[in-house]
C-alpha positions as CSV (number, residue, x, y, z in Angstrom):
1,M,-10.6,-17.3,-2.0
2,V,-13.0,-15.2,-4.0
3,V,-11.8,-13.5,-7.2
4,I,-14.0,-10.9,-8.9
5,L,-12.9,-10.8,-12.6
6,T,-13.6,-7.6,-14.4
7,L,-10.8,-7.8,-16.9
8,S,-11.0,-5.5,-19.9
9,A,-10.2,-6.8,-23.4
10,T,-7.0,-4.7,-23.3
11,H,-5.8,-6.5,-20.2
12,L,-6.9,-9.9,-21.4
13,S,-4.7,-9.5,-24.4
14,Q,-1.6,-8.9,-22.3
15,S,0.6,-11.9,-21.4
16,Q,-0.7,-13.3,-18.2
17,A,2.8,-14.3,-17.4
18,A,4.2,-10.8,-17.6
19,T,7.2,-10.8,-15.3
20,D,9.0,-7.6,-16.1
21,D,8.1,-3.9,-16.0
22,P,11.1,-1.7,-16.8
23,V,9.4,1.2,-14.9
24,V,9.9,-0.8,-11.7
25,T,12.9,-3.0,-12.5
26,Q,15.0,-0.2,-13.9
27,A,13.9,2.5,-11.4
28,E,17.6,3.3,-10.7
29,E,17.9,4.7,-14.2
30,S,14.8,6.9,-13.8
31,P,15.2,9.2,-10.8
32,Q,12.2,11.3,-11.9
33,N,9.9,8.5,-10.9
34,W,9.1,6.9,-7.5
35,P,7.5,3.7,-8.8
36,T,7.9,1.3,-5.8
37,H,7.4,1.6,-2.0
38,G,11.1,2.4,-1.4
39,R,11.7,4.0,-4.9
40,T,14.0,1.0,-5.9
41,Y,13.9,-2.6,-4.9
42,N,16.7,-2.1,-2.4
43,E,14.2,0.1,-0.4
44,H,16.9,2.8,0.4
45,R,14.3,5.6,0.1
46,Y,17.0,7.7,-1.5
47,S,16.4,10.0,-4.5
48,P,19.5,11.1,-6.5
49,L,17.6,14.3,-7.5
50,N,19.6,17.3,-6.4
51,Q,17.9,20.5,-7.6
52,I,16.8,21.0,-4.0
53,N,20.1,21.0,-2.0
54,T,21.9,22.5,0.9
55,E,22.5,25.7,-1.1
56,T,18.9,26.1,-2.6
57,I,16.9,24.9,0.4
58,G,16.2,28.5,1.4
59,R,13.9,28.8,-1.7
60,L,11.8,25.7,-0.8
61,K,8.2,26.6,-0.6
62,L,4.8,24.9,-0.8
63,A,3.9,24.3,-4.5
64,W,0.5,22.7,-4.0
65,S,-1.6,20.8,-1.5
66,S,-4.7,18.7,-1.5
67,N,-7.1,18.0,1.4
68,F,-8.1,14.4,2.1
69,D,-11.6,13.5,3.1
70,T,-10.8,12.1,6.5
71,N,-8.7,13.7,9.3
72,R,-7.2,10.5,10.6
73,G,-3.7,9.1,10.6
74,Q,-2.0,9.0,7.2
75,E,1.0,6.7,6.7
76,G,1.0,6.4,2.9
77,T,4.1,6.5,0.6
78,P,2.9,8.1,-2.7
79,L,4.1,6.6,-6.0
80,V,5.0,8.7,-9.0
81,V,5.2,7.3,-12.6
82,N,5.6,9.5,-15.6
83,G,4.5,12.6,-13.8
84,I,1.4,11.1,-12.2
85,L,1.3,10.9,-8.4
86,Y,-0.7,8.1,-6.7
87,A,-1.5,8.5,-3.0
88,T,-3.3,6.1,-0.7
89,T,-5.2,7.5,2.3
90,N,-7.0,6.3,5.4
91,W,-9.8,3.8,4.7
92,S,-7.7,2.4,1.8
93,K,-8.7,5.1,-0.7
94,V,-6.6,5.9,-3.7
95,R,-6.1,9.3,-5.5
96,A,-4.2,10.1,-8.7
97,Y,-2.8,13.7,-9.2
98,D,-1.0,15.6,-11.9
99,G,2.4,15.7,-10.1
100,A,3.2,19.3,-11.3
101,S,-0.2,21.1,-10.8
102,G,-1.9,19.0,-8.2
103,K,-5.0,18.5,-10.4
104,L,-7.0,15.5,-9.2
105,L,-7.2,13.1,-12.1
106,W,-9.2,10.3,-10.5
107,S,-10.1,8.8,-7.1
108,Y,-11.1,5.4,-6.0
109,D,-13.0,4.4,-2.8
110,P,-13.1,0.7,-2.0
111,Q,-15.9,1.4,0.5
112,V,-14.4,-0.4,3.4
113,P,-17.2,-1.2,5.9
114,G,-17.0,0.9,9.0
115,P,-17.3,-2.1,11.4
116,S,-14.0,-3.5,10.2
117,A,-12.2,-0.8,12.1
118,V,-12.6,-2.7,15.3
119,R,-10.4,-5.5,14.0
120,G,-7.2,-3.4,13.9
121,C,-5.1,-2.0,16.7
122,C,-3.8,1.1,15.1
123,D,-6.3,3.1,13.1
124,T,-7.6,2.4,9.6
125,V,-4.4,3.5,7.9
126,N,-2.9,2.5,4.6
127,R,0.9,2.6,3.9
128,G,0.8,2.7,0.1
129,A,0.2,1.1,-3.2
130,A,2.3,-0.8,-5.8
131,Y,2.7,-0.2,-9.5
132,W,3.2,-2.8,-12.3
133,N,2.4,-2.8,-16.1
134,G,-0.1,0.1,-16.0
135,K,-1.9,-1.1,-12.9
136,I,-2.1,0.3,-9.3
137,F,-2.5,-2.4,-6.6
138,V,-3.8,-1.5,-3.2
139,G,-4.7,-3.6,-0.1
140,T,-7.8,-2.6,1.7
141,F,-8.4,-2.6,5.5
142,D,-11.0,-5.3,5.1
143,N,-8.4,-7.6,3.4
144,R,-9.1,-7.2,-0.3
145,L,-6.3,-6.8,-2.9
146,I,-7.5,-4.6,-5.8
147,A,-5.9,-3.8,-9.1
148,L,-6.8,-0.5,-10.7
149,D,-6.1,0.9,-14.2
150,A,-3.4,3.5,-13.6
151,K,-4.9,5.9,-16.2
152,T,-8.5,5.8,-15.2
153,G,-8.8,4.3,-11.7
154,H,-11.2,1.7,-13.0
155,K,-11.1,-1.6,-11.2
156,I,-9.5,-4.5,-13.1
157,W,-9.7,-7.2,-10.6
158,E,-10.3,-7.8,-6.9
159,V,-9.5,-10.7,-4.6
160,D,-10.2,-11.6,-1.0
161,T,-6.7,-12.2,0.5
162,I,-8.0,-14.3,3.5
163,P,-8.4,-18.0,2.8
164,K,-11.7,-19.5,3.7
165,D,-10.6,-23.2,3.5
166,A,-7.6,-23.2,5.8
167,W,-7.5,-23.3,9.6
168,L,-6.7,-19.8,11.0
169,G,-7.5,-20.3,14.7
170,D,-10.7,-19.9,16.6
171,I,-10.4,-16.1,16.6
172,R,-10.2,-14.2,13.3
173,S,-9.3,-10.5,13.4
174,Y,-7.5,-9.7,10.2
175,I,-6.8,-6.3,8.6
176,T,-4.6,-5.2,5.8
177,D,-2.9,-1.8,5.9
178,G,0.6,-2.5,4.4
179,A,1.7,-1.7,0.9
180,P,1.8,-4.6,-1.6
181,R,5.0,-5.4,-3.4
182,V,5.3,-6.7,-7.0
183,A,8.2,-8.8,-8.3
184,K,8.4,-11.0,-11.5
185,G,4.6,-10.6,-12.1
186,V,3.6,-11.6,-8.5
187,V,1.8,-9.2,-6.2
188,M,2.6,-10.0,-2.6
189,I,0.6,-8.8,0.4
190,G,0.5,-9.7,4.2
191,N,-1.8,-8.6,6.9
192,G,-2.2,-7.6,10.6
193,G,-4.3,-8.6,13.5
194,A,-2.0,-10.5,16.0
195,E,-3.1,-8.2,18.9
196,F,-6.6,-9.6,18.6
197,G,-6.0,-13.1,17.3
198,A,-4.6,-14.1,13.9
199,R,-2.3,-16.5,12.2
200,G,0.2,-14.7,9.9
201,F,0.8,-15.4,6.3
202,V,1.8,-13.7,3.0
203,S,0.1,-14.4,-0.3
204,G,1.3,-14.1,-3.9
205,F,-1.2,-13.3,-6.7
206,D,-0.8,-13.1,-10.4
207,A,-0.5,-9.4,-11.3
208,E,-2.5,-9.7,-14.5
209,T,-5.4,-12.0,-13.3
210,G,-5.5,-11.9,-9.5
211,A,-5.1,-15.7,-9.4
212,L,-3.5,-17.1,-6.2
213,K,0.0,-18.4,-7.0
214,W,1.2,-19.3,-3.5
215,R,0.7,-18.7,0.2
216,F,3.3,-18.8,3.0
217,Y,2.2,-19.2,6.6
218,T,4.5,-17.9,9.3
219,T,3.3,-20.0,12.2
220,P,2.3,-23.7,12.2
221,N,-1.3,-25.0,12.4
222,R,-2.3,-26.6,15.7
223,S,-2.4,-30.2,14.4
224,N,0.9,-29.9,12.4
225,Q,-0.9,-31.0,9.3
226,P,-0.3,-29.7,5.7
227,D,-2.0,-26.4,4.8
228,H,-1.2,-27.3,1.1
229,A,0.8,-24.1,1.0
230,A,4.4,-23.2,0.2
231,S,5.2,-23.2,3.9
232,D,4.2,-26.8,4.7
233,A,7.7,-28.3,4.8
234,P,9.5,-25.7,7.1
235,L,6.5,-25.4,9.4
236,M,5.9,-29.1,9.9
237,T,9.6,-30.1,10.2
238,M,11.1,-27.1,11.8
239,A,8.7,-24.6,13.3
240,Y,6.1,-26.8,15.0
241,R,8.5,-28.2,17.6
242,T,9.4,-24.7,18.7
243,W,5.8,-24.2,19.9
244,G,4.6,-27.3,21.7
245,P,1.2,-28.9,21.5
246,H,-0.6,-26.7,24.1
247,G,-1.2,-23.1,24.9
248,A,-3.4,-20.2,23.7
249,W,-1.8,-20.2,20.3
250,I,-3.9,-23.2,19.1
251,H,-6.9,-20.9,19.4
252,S,-5.4,-17.5,18.6
253,G,-3.4,-18.6,15.6
254,G,-0.1,-17.7,17.2
255,G,0.4,-14.3,15.4
256,G,3.4,-13.7,13.2
257,T,1.6,-11.3,10.9
258,V,3.6,-9.7,8.1
259,W,2.0,-6.3,8.4
260,D,4.7,-4.1,6.8
261,S,8.1,-5.0,5.3
262,I,8.1,-7.3,2.2
263,V,11.3,-6.8,0.1
264,Y,12.3,-8.3,-3.2
265,D,16.1,-8.4,-4.0
266,P,16.9,-9.0,-7.7
267,Q,20.5,-9.8,-6.8
268,T,19.6,-12.9,-4.8
269,D,16.2,-13.4,-6.4
270,L,14.7,-13.7,-2.9
271,V,11.8,-12.0,-1.1
272,Y,12.4,-11.1,2.6
273,L,9.4,-11.2,4.9
274,G,9.5,-9.2,8.2
275,V,7.5,-11.3,10.6
276,G,5.6,-9.8,13.6
277,N,4.7,-10.6,17.2
278,G,3.0,-13.5,18.9
279,S,-0.7,-13.8,19.7
280,P,-1.1,-13.4,22.6
281,W,2.0,-11.5,23.7
282,N,2.2,-13.4,26.9
283,Y,4.7,-16.2,26.1
284,K,3.7,-18.3,29.0
285,Q,0.0,-18.2,28.0
286,R,0.8,-18.4,24.3
287,S,2.9,-21.6,24.3
288,D,3.2,-22.7,27.9
289,G,6.6,-20.9,28.0
290,I,8.0,-23.5,25.6
291,G,10.2,-23.0,22.5
292,D,11.4,-20.1,20.4
293,N,8.0,-19.9,18.5
294,L,9.2,-19.8,14.9
295,F,8.8,-17.7,12.8
296,L,7.9,-14.9,15.2
297,G,10.2,-11.9,15.3
298,S,12.1,-13.2,12.3
299,I,13.2,-12.4,8.7
300,V,12.2,-15.2,6.4
301,A,13.5,-15.5,2.8
302,I,11.4,-17.1,0.1
303,R,11.2,-17.5,-3.7
304,P,9.1,-14.8,-5.4
305,E,7.5,-17.1,-8.0
306,T,6.7,-20.0,-5.7
307,G,6.9,-18.9,-2.1
308,E,9.4,-21.6,-1.4
309,Y,11.3,-21.3,1.9
310,V,15.0,-20.6,1.6
311,W,16.2,-19.4,5.0
312,H,15.2,-17.6,8.2
313,F,16.9,-15.6,11.0
314,Q,15.1,-15.1,14.2
315,E,15.9,-11.7,15.9
316,T,13.6,-12.1,18.9
317,P,13.1,-15.7,20.1
318,Q,10.4,-16.2,22.8
319,D,9.0,-12.8,22.0
320,Q,6.8,-11.4,24.8
321,W,7.4,-7.7,24.2
322,D,5.7,-7.2,20.8
323,Y,9.2,-6.9,19.3
324,T,8.2,-7.3,15.7
325,S,10.6,-7.7,12.8
326,T,8.2,-6.1,10.4
327,Q,10.1,-2.9,10.3
328,H,11.8,-1.5,7.2
329,I,14.3,-3.9,5.6
330,M,17.0,-2.7,3.2
331,T,19.6,-4.4,1.0
332,A,23.0,-3.0,0.4
333,D,26.6,-3.8,-0.6
334,L,29.0,-3.1,2.2
335,E,32.7,-3.8,2.9
336,I,32.8,-5.7,6.2
337,N,36.2,-6.8,7.6
338,G,37.8,-6.1,4.3
339,K,35.3,-8.1,2.2
340,K,32.5,-6.8,0.1
341,R,29.2,-8.4,1.1
342,H,25.6,-8.2,0.0
343,V,23.6,-7.7,3.2
344,L,20.3,-6.9,4.8
345,L,20.1,-3.8,7.1
346,H,17.5,-3.9,9.7
347,A,16.5,-1.9,12.8
348,P,13.5,-3.8,14.3
349,K,11.6,-2.9,17.4
350,N,13.9,-4.8,19.8
351,G,16.5,-1.9,19.7
352,F,19.4,-3.7,17.9
353,F,20.6,-2.8,14.4
354,Y,21.2,-6.1,12.5
355,I,23.4,-6.9,9.5
356,I,22.6,-10.2,7.9
357,D,23.9,-11.9,4.8
358,A,21.2,-11.5,2.1
359,Q,22.0,-14.7,0.3
360,T,22.3,-17.1,3.2
361,G,20.7,-15.5,6.2
362,E,24.0,-15.7,8.1
363,F,24.2,-13.4,11.1
364,I,27.0,-10.9,10.7
365,T,26.7,-8.4,13.5
366,A,24.2,-6.5,15.7
367,R,24.5,-3.4,17.9
368,N,21.9,-1.6,19.9
369,Y,20.9,1.8,18.3
370,V,18.7,2.9,21.3
371,P,18.9,2.1,25.0
372,V,18.0,-1.5,25.7
373,N,17.4,-3.4,28.9
374,W,15.7,-6.6,27.9
375,A,18.9,-8.2,26.6
376,K,22.5,-7.8,27.8
377,D,23.9,-8.2,24.3
378,I,23.7,-10.3,21.1
379,D,25.9,-13.4,20.8
380,P,28.5,-12.4,18.2
381,V,28.5,-15.9,16.7
382,T,24.8,-17.1,16.8
383,G,23.1,-13.7,16.8
384,R,20.9,-14.9,19.7
385,P,20.1,-12.3,22.3
386,N,21.3,-12.8,25.9
387,I,18.0,-12.1,27.5
388,V,17.9,-10.6,31.0
389,P,16.0,-13.0,33.3
390,D,13.7,-10.3,34.8
391,A,12.6,-9.4,31.3
392,L,10.8,-12.8,31.0
393,Y,7.8,-11.3,32.8
394,S,5.4,-14.0,31.7
395,L,7.6,-16.7,33.3
396,T,8.5,-14.7,36.5
397,G,4.9,-13.6,36.9
398,K,6.2,-10.1,37.9
399,P,5.8,-6.7,36.2
400,W,8.7,-5.6,34.2
401,A,9.6,-2.1,32.8
402,G,11.0,-2.6,29.3
403,L,13.3,-0.6,27.1
404,P,12.3,-0.5,24.3
405,G,8.6,-0.7,25.2
406,D,6.1,-2.5,23.0
407,L,6.1,0.4,20.4
408,G,9.8,-0.3,19.8
409,G,13.0,1.6,19.3
410,H,11.8,2.0,15.7
411,N,8.3,1.3,14.4
412,F,6.8,1.5,10.9
413,A,8.3,5.0,10.1
414,A,10.6,4.3,7.2
415,M,14.4,4.6,7.4
416,S,16.6,5.9,4.6
417,Y,20.1,5.2,3.3
418,S,22.1,7.8,1.5
419,A,24.4,6.7,-1.3
420,Q,26.4,9.9,-0.7
421,T,27.1,9.6,3.0
422,G,26.9,5.8,3.4
423,L,24.7,6.4,6.5
424,V,21.4,4.8,7.5
425,Y,19.0,7.4,9.0
426,I,16.7,5.9,11.6
427,P,13.5,7.5,13.0
428,A,14.2,6.2,16.5
429,Q,12.3,6.6,19.8
430,Q,12.0,5.8,23.5
431,I,8.5,4.9,24.9
432,P,8.9,2.7,28.0
433,M,6.3,0.0,28.8
434,V,5.5,-1.9,32.0
435,F,4.6,-5.4,31.0
436,T,2.3,-7.0,33.7
437,P,1.2,-10.6,33.0
438,D,-2.6,-11.1,33.1
439,A,-3.6,-14.2,31.2
440,Q,-7.3,-13.5,30.7
441,P,-9.4,-15.8,28.6
442,L,-9.2,-15.1,24.8
443,K,-12.1,-12.9,23.5
444,H,-13.5,-12.9,19.9
445,K,-13.5,-9.1,20.0
446,G,-11.0,-6.7,21.7
447,L,-7.3,-7.1,22.6
448,N,-5.9,-10.6,23.4
449,L,-2.5,-9.7,24.8
450,G,-2.2,-11.7,28.0
451,I,-1.1,-8.6,29.9
452,S,-2.8,-6.0,32.0
453,M,-4.1,-3.0,30.1
454,Q,-4.4,-0.7,33.1
455,G,-2.8,2.6,32.1
456,L,-1.5,5.7,33.8
457,P,-3.6,7.2,36.7
458,D,-4.7,10.8,36.3
459,D,-2.0,12.0,38.6
460,P,0.0,15.1,37.3
461,A,3.2,13.9,39.0
462,I,3.1,10.4,37.5
463,R,2.0,11.8,34.1
464,D,4.8,14.4,34.1
465,G,7.3,11.7,35.2
466,F,6.3,9.5,32.3
467,L,6.5,12.3,29.8
468,K,10.1,12.9,30.8
469,T,11.0,9.4,29.6
470,L,9.5,9.9,26.2
471,T,11.8,11.1,23.4
472,G,12.6,10.6,19.8
473,W,15.6,11.1,17.5
474,L,16.8,11.0,14.0
475,I,19.8,8.8,14.3
476,A,22.5,8.7,11.6
477,W,24.0,5.2,11.8
478,D,27.2,4.0,10.1
479,P,26.5,0.3,9.3
480,K,30.1,-0.4,8.5
481,Q,31.2,0.6,12.0
482,Q,27.9,-0.2,13.7
483,K,27.9,3.1,15.5
484,E,26.0,6.4,15.7
485,I,27.6,9.3,13.8
486,F,25.2,12.0,14.9
487,R,21.6,12.5,16.1
488,V,18.9,15.1,15.9
489,D,16.8,15.3,19.2
490,H,13.1,15.6,18.5
491,K,12.0,16.0,22.1
492,G,9.1,13.5,21.6
493,P,8.5,10.1,19.8
494,W,6.2,8.9,17.0
495,N,7.7,11.1,14.2
496,G,7.6,10.5,10.5
497,G,9.6,8.4,8.1
498,L,12.6,9.6,6.2
499,L,13.8,10.6,2.7
500,S,17.4,11.3,1.8
501,T,18.4,13.0,-1.5
502,G,21.3,13.7,-3.8
503,G,21.1,17.3,-2.5
504,N,22.7,16.0,0.8
505,L,19.4,16.5,2.5
506,I,17.2,14.4,4.8
507,F,13.5,15.2,5.0
508,Q,11.2,14.3,7.9
509,G,7.9,15.3,9.4
510,L,7.4,15.4,13.1
511,A,4.6,14.7,15.6
512,N,4.5,18.4,16.5
513,G,3.4,19.4,13.0
514,E,6.7,20.6,11.6
515,F,8.2,19.4,8.3
516,H,12.1,19.6,8.3
517,A,15.0,19.3,6.0
518,Y,18.4,18.4,7.7
519,D,21.9,18.3,6.3
520,A,22.6,14.6,5.7
521,R,26.3,15.1,6.7
522,N,25.8,16.6,10.2
523,G,22.1,16.9,11.0
524,A,22.0,20.7,10.8
525,D,18.4,21.9,10.6
526,L,18.0,23.8,7.3
527,F,14.2,24.1,6.8
528,N,11.1,24.1,8.9
529,F,7.5,24.3,7.6
530,N,4.4,24.4,9.8
531,A,2.3,21.6,8.3
532,Q,-0.6,22.3,10.8
533,S,-0.8,18.6,11.7
534,G,1.5,15.8,13.0
535,I,3.3,13.8,10.4
536,I,4.0,10.1,10.5
537,A,4.2,9.3,6.8
538,P,7.6,9.3,4.9
539,P,8.3,11.9,2.2
540,I,9.2,11.1,-1.4
541,S,10.9,13.1,-4.2
542,Y,10.2,13.2,-7.9
543,E,10.7,15.4,-11.0
544,V,8.3,16.7,-13.6
545,N,9.4,18.8,-16.6
546,G,12.8,19.3,-15.0
547,K,11.5,20.5,-11.7
548,Q,12.1,18.6,-8.5
549,Y,9.3,18.1,-5.9
550,I,9.1,16.8,-2.3
551,A,5.8,15.3,-1.3
552,V,4.5,14.1,2.1
553,E,1.1,13.1,3.6
554,T,0.1,14.8,6.9
555,G,-2.2,13.5,9.5
556,W,-1.1,12.1,12.9
557,G,-2.4,8.7,14.0
558,G,-1.5,5.1,14.6
559,I,-1.5,3.3,17.9
560,Y,0.6,5.8,19.9
561,P,-1.8,8.8,19.8
562,L,-4.8,6.5,19.9
563,L,-3.7,4.5,22.9
564,M,-1.6,7.0,24.8
565,G,-4.2,9.7,24.3
566,R,-3.6,13.1,25.8
567,T,-0.5,11.7,27.5
568,A,1.1,11.4,24.1
569,L,0.8,15.2,23.5
570,S,3.7,16.6,25.4
571,S,3.4,19.8,23.3
572,G,-0.2,20.7,23.9
573,W,-3.5,20.5,22.1
574,T,-3.5,19.4,18.5
575,V,-6.0,19.0,15.7
576,N,-5.5,16.7,12.7
577,H,-5.5,18.1,9.2
578,S,-5.0,15.3,6.7
579,R,-3.5,16.5,3.4
580,L,-0.9,15.9,0.7
581,L,1.7,18.6,0.8
582,V,4.0,19.1,-2.2
583,F,7.1,21.4,-2.2
584,A,9.3,22.9,-4.9
585,L,11.8,25.7,-5.2
586,D,10.0,29.1,-5.4
587,G,6.6,27.5,-4.7
588,T,3.7,30.1,-4.2
589,A,1.0,28.1,-2.5
590,E,-0.2,28.6,1.1
591,L,-2.2,26.6,3.6
592,P,-5.5,28.0,5.0
593,P,-5.4,29.6,8.5
594,Q,-4.7,27.1,11.2
595,N,-7.2,25.9,13.8
596,D,-5.8,24.3,16.9
597,R,-8.7,24.7,19.2
598,G,-10.5,21.5,18.3
599,M,-13.9,20.6,19.7
600,I,-15.1,22.7,22.6
601,P,-15.9,20.4,25.5
602,V,-19.5,19.9,26.4
603,K,-20.2,20.4,30.1
604,P,-20.9,16.8,31.4
605,P,-23.6,15.6,33.7
606,E,-22.6,16.4,37.3
607,Q,-23.8,13.2,38.9
608,F,-22.3,9.7,38.4
609,D,-22.3,6.4,40.3
610,A,-18.7,6.1,41.8
611,Q,-19.0,2.3,42.2
612,Q,-20.1,1.7,38.6
613,A,-17.4,4.2,37.4
614,A,-14.7,2.2,39.2
615,A,-15.8,-1.0,37.5
616,G,-16.2,0.8,34.2
617,Y,-12.5,1.8,34.2
618,Q,-11.4,-1.8,33.7
619,L,-13.9,-2.3,30.9
620,Y,-13.0,0.9,29.2
621,E,-9.3,0.0,29.3
622,T,-10.0,-3.4,27.8
623,F,-12.4,-2.5,25.0
624,C,-12.2,1.3,24.4
625,Q,-8.7,2.7,25.1
626,V,-7.1,1.4,22.0
627,C,-9.1,3.9,19.9
628,H,-10.2,6.6,22.4
629,G,-7.1,6.9,24.6
630,D,-5.9,5.6,27.9
631,N,-8.0,6.8,30.9
632,A,-10.4,8.5,28.5
633,L,-7.9,11.1,27.3
634,S,-8.2,11.1,23.5
635,G,-5.2,12.0,21.4
636,G,-7.3,14.1,19.0
637,V,-7.5,11.5,16.2
638,L,-10.8,9.8,17.1
639,P,-13.7,11.2,19.2
640,D,-13.0,12.1,22.8
641,L,-15.8,10.2,24.6
642,R,-15.7,12.6,27.6
643,W,-17.4,15.2,25.4
644,S,-19.7,12.9,23.5
645,G,-23.4,13.8,23.7
646,A,-24.2,10.1,24.1
647,I,-22.9,10.0,27.7
648,H,-25.7,12.3,28.7
649,H,-28.4,9.7,28.1
650,M,-28.3,6.0,29.0
651,A,-30.4,5.0,26.0
652,G,-28.3,7.0,23.5
653,F,-25.0,5.5,24.8
654,Q,-26.5,2.0,24.6
655,N,-27.5,2.7,21.0
656,V,-24.0,3.8,20.0
657,V,-21.9,1.3,22.0
658,G,-24.3,-1.6,22.2
659,R,-26.3,-1.5,19.0
660,G,-23.8,0.1,16.7
661,A,-25.6,3.3,15.7
662,L,-22.3,4.7,14.3
663,T,-20.9,1.6,12.6
664,A,-20.7,3.4,9.3
665,Y,-18.1,5.7,10.8
666,G,-16.0,2.8,12.3
667,M,-17.6,2.5,15.7
668,A,-18.5,-1.2,16.0
669,R,-21.3,-2.6,18.1
670,F,-20.3,-4.4,21.4
671,D,-23.6,-6.0,22.6
672,D,-22.2,-9.3,21.5
673,I,-19.5,-9.2,24.2
674,L,-20.7,-6.5,26.7
675,S,-23.9,-6.6,28.7
676,R,-26.1,-3.5,29.1
677,Q,-24.9,-3.3,32.6
678,D,-21.2,-3.3,31.5
679,I,-21.9,-0.6,28.9
680,E,-23.6,1.5,31.6
681,K,-20.5,1.1,33.8
682,I,-18.4,2.5,31.0
683,R,-20.7,5.5,30.6
684,Q,-20.5,6.2,34.3
685,F,-16.7,6.1,34.1
686,L,-16.7,8.5,31.2
687,I,-18.9,11.0,33.1
688,K,-16.5,10.7,36.1
689,R,-13.5,11.5,33.9
690,A,-15.3,14.3,32.1
691,N,-16.0,16.0,35.5
692,E,-12.4,15.5,36.6
693,T,-11.0,17.1,33.5
694,Y,-13.6,19.6,32.2
695,A,-12.1,22.8,33.7
696,R,-8.5,22.1,32.5
697,E,-9.6,21.2,29.0
698,V,-11.6,24.4,28.6
699,A,-8.5,26.3,29.8
700,A,-6.3,24.5,27.3
701,R,-8.4,25.6,24.4
702,A,-8.4,29.2,25.5
703,N,-4.6,29.4,24.8
704,P,-3.8,27.2,21.8
705,Q,-0.1,27.0,20.8
706,N,0.7,28.7,17.5
707,I,3.8,27.8,15.4
708,P,5.0,30.4,12.9
709,Q,4.4,29.7,9.3
710,G,7.1,27.7,7.5
711,R,10.5,29.3,7.1
712,A,13.9,28.4,5.9
713,I,16.3,28.4,8.8
714,T,19.1,29.5,6.5
715,E,17.3,32.8,5.8
């Protein structure tokens, strides 16, 4: 661990054991602020502000906006403290604005190295910052945790979150894109990377100094020896025996990264970790098909000051479907069977909505909130899924079409819980996945999943058939009854997170570029604004000088548009415009004219080697599709390689792909894993695909879809 100390005299004079900040701990009493990731520790993402309501929504207009400096995916939740809005953007940058006027007060660029982009599966996104005692904390994509002065943006301290003296596996591919959390003076941060090879853990650092206080690993080490970490006892006595001594996990680290949900609950004084998927996904390859592989697919409760293990509940034992439990966790008080209980509410990827006792981890109930075919049901006593035998594809050796697919019935897009309606609002989706086992040797660069990455053929009938299975919903779920009350059909998946308010409204951005307000009681669509770009980030609400605002980041991205490429775009061509949009009653701002045409395709070379192109397809799918789209159909977030000038010249393509001519922009070099011959095969494949699709892409840009400027549906 490397700590760079740049503490000012002001911060040195503060108590290094500061364990309380009323701005955060008493957020419930200050509805004008949004000081933590979910506004309050319970992570309800509910604002009691009600100036904007079902009666006044017709007056909601854009108040101000600010362009970001990169048109990539934006997943950040802004924070607001005393009228200052703090936003994190792609590449882990931070901006501070006057919340009323939109004036930029300061900005901070951690200068994440471009080559680090290759370590992540899902774009160089950032989901938010944390606030504590006058400091803003942000995790960077290259795994640093940085403390900034909230007034000036000056760096106070910086720490490398990845340990250098502990075994991580033979493959290291860590990234950090989640929001830190702070409780009792401890800043907690996890990481991602399980798709490539990583061993999951969460670290707790002193908020004043950056000193490491504890670390909790979520999977055992291969020799079952102490890590000298808070997790030693549960891993050595409980988890190790659920893995077995053999399998790819001893080289890949096993996975279990905590890349999103970390929740502190003052009522129980526990921190809940949402633990991710296995590395590799293939359960047979990962652990020889042995054991439940703790703590994959689990919620783990620990102590905030020490990282001490308290309890765990595993939602997806033997995970081989990427059914992470990293999705949004809430705490709530509910009356269940006539008894008031303090519980966790959770809708992980696996499609079941769980209610778990927050103090003990006791399973209470689970019910599927989306169509599910991997498990018949959940045992009402143990909470263990009754897995369908055919779903165990890594053991049967046969392909299996799963619902949910690997992107889950619910992914990172945040849920919301309304104190008025008592309903949980879930941004749910259906994206099927065919899991085909393919236990390839582990690689030090690229995906290590243990499944075939062959995508959809360029056949209109197959493509259209697949598109018909894709859908998304806003589901209003009653946790007391464990049933759906109503839903809003979004026609497509990968939509934004949710905000509910005291005005009986739910706000959500959609993949098609619309920003909506719905009636929280029945789902009636009350407001629609053309944001000019797909939205995946969750909105927030705050108040300055008696005026309520709604803020949301725009910019479509993440693994779905990157990996699925053009297939993901069921509504036509799109162009990213990454911005912060802020709304208020009677706002007077406007967005600039919309451009949906995108880059005009460059006519490709007419000749290509068919044999090399066929071999290049498999190489492309293994090393390129995760960023540039399945079958070379980009989703419009990162460059479409069919129209790259580099494919016109062998030497130019070798310079970019092999030698890393564009590493500063996130395009890593691959000559350490691909030969010149392999790189040329990929180029030939891209030329082939460019020729097959050139005419239709030109035609698509000739008739871009235009959505009318924002309007209130009640008008």
